[in-house]
BAZA-20143 format. One record per residue (C-alpha): x, y, z negated; residue in one letter. Coordinates in steps of 0.5 Angstrom, whole numbers, plus 500, padded with zeros to 3 digits. Each point is the difference from the previous one (the first is absolute). Example, Ala and Ser with C-alpha at 12.3 -4.5 7.8 and 13.67 -1.06 7.14 Angstrom:
<pts>
{c1->525 | c2->491 | c3->484 | resn->A}
{c1->502 | c2->507 | c3->502 | resn->S}
</pts>
This chain:
<pts>
{c1->661 | c2->789 | c3->358 | resn->M}
{c1->507 | c2->504 | c3->503 | resn->M}
{c1->501 | c2->501 | c3->508 | resn->K}
{c1->507 | c2->498 | c3->502 | resn->K}
{c1->503 | c2->506 | c3->504 | resn->K}
{c1->501 | c2->498 | c3->507 | resn->K}
{c1->507 | c2->502 | c3->503 | resn->A}
{c1->498 | c2->504 | c3->507 | resn->A}
{c1->500 | c2->497 | c3->506 | resn->K}
{c1->505 | c2->501 | c3->505 | resn->G}
{c1->505 | c2->503 | c3->495 | resn->I}
{c1->507 | c2->496 | c3->499 | resn->D}
{c1->502 | c2->499 | c3->493 | resn->P}
{c1->507 | c2->501 | c3->501 | resn->E}
{c1->497 | c2->507 | c3->502 | resn->Y}
{c1->496 | c2->501 | c3->495 | resn->L}
{c1->506 | c2->498 | c3->494 | resn->K}
{c1->505 | c2->504 | c3->504 | resn->K}
{c1->495 | c2->506 | c3->498 | resn->Q}
{c1->498 | c2->498 | c3->493 | resn->K}
{c1->508 | c2->500 | c3->499 | resn->D}
{c1->501 | c2->506 | c3->503 | resn->A}
{c1->495 | c2->504 | c3->495 | resn->L}
{c1->505 | c2->496 | c3->494 | resn->V}
{c1->503 | c2->506 | c3->496 | resn->R}
{c1->507 | c2->499 | c3->498 | resn->K}
{c1->504 | c2->506 | c3->500 | resn->H}
{c1->500 | c2->504 | c3->493 | resn->R}
{c1->500 | c2->507 | c3->499 | resn->Q}
{c1->501 | c2->504 | c3->494 | resn->V}
{c1->498 | c2->507 | c3->499 | resn->I}
{c1->502 | c2->504 | c3->494 | resn->Y}
{c1->495 | c2->506 | c3->497 | resn->L}
{c1->501 | c2->505 | c3->495 | resn->N}
{c1->494 | c2->500 | c3->494 | resn->D}
{c1->497 | c2->506 | c3->504 | resn->N}
{c1->499 | c2->496 | c3->506 | resn->E}
{c1->498 | c2->493 | c3->496 | resn->M}
{c1->495 | c2->505 | c3->496 | resn->A}
{c1->496 | c2->502 | c3->507 | resn->A}
{c1->500 | c2->493 | c3->502 | resn->I}
{c1->496 | c2->498 | c3->494 | resn->D}
{c1->496 | c2->505 | c3->501 | resn->R}
{c1->498 | c2->497 | c3->506 | resn->Y}
{c1->500 | c2->493 | c3->499 | resn->C}
{c1->495 | c2->501 | c3->494 | resn->S}
{c1->496 | c2->505 | c3->504 | resn->R}
{c1->498 | c2->496 | c3->506 | resn->F}
{c1->501 | c2->493 | c3->496 | resn->R}
{c1->506 | c2->498 | c3->504 | resn->I}
{c1->502 | c2->493 | c3->497 | resn->Q}
{c1->507 | c2->498 | c3->504 | resn->T}
{c1->505 | c2->506 | c3->501 | resn->R}
{c1->504 | c2->495 | c3->505 | resn->A}
{c1->494 | c2->501 | c3->504 | resn->A}
{c1->499 | c2->508 | c3->500 | resn->L}
{c1->508 | c2->501 | c3->501 | resn->Y}
{c1->499 | c2->496 | c3->506 | resn->R}
{c1->495 | c2->503 | c3->503 | resn->E}
{c1->501 | c2->507 | c3->499 | resn->V}
{c1->507 | c2->499 | c3->502 | resn->I}
{c1->498 | c2->497 | c3->507 | resn->M}
{c1->495 | c2->505 | c3->500 | resn->E}
{c1->505 | c2->506 | c3->501 | resn->K}
{c1->506 | c2->496 | c3->504 | resn->I}
{c1->494 | c2->498 | c3->505 | resn->L}
{c1->497 | c2->507 | c3->500 | resn->T}
{c1->508 | c2->503 | c3->501 | resn->E}
{c1->502 | c2->495 | c3->506 | resn->L}
{c1->493 | c2->502 | c3->503 | resn->Q}
{c1->501 | c2->508 | c3->499 | resn->D}
{c1->508 | c2->499 | c3->502 | resn->N}
{c1->499 | c2->495 | c3->507 | resn->H}
{c1->505 | c2->501 | c3->505 | resn->P}
{c1->498 | c2->504 | c3->506 | resn->T}
{c1->501 | c2->500 | c3->507 | resn->L}
{c1->501 | c2->508 | c3->500 | resn->F}
</pts>
């Protein structure tokens, strides 16, 4: 017997739709790697059993960007 998921009470369905739509990835980026870089990524993925490289790239890039932004935030003084 399967239970149906119930929408959370009090949350506007339009709000949930906008939240979901905001997470859709629609901007494509292409990168080129040399042989050494590709070999390093292949070794890393095989060692840590990573199957989805797109998720790996997104995670690593965003981690780097967010760290840089946090470290270099504007200050008043």
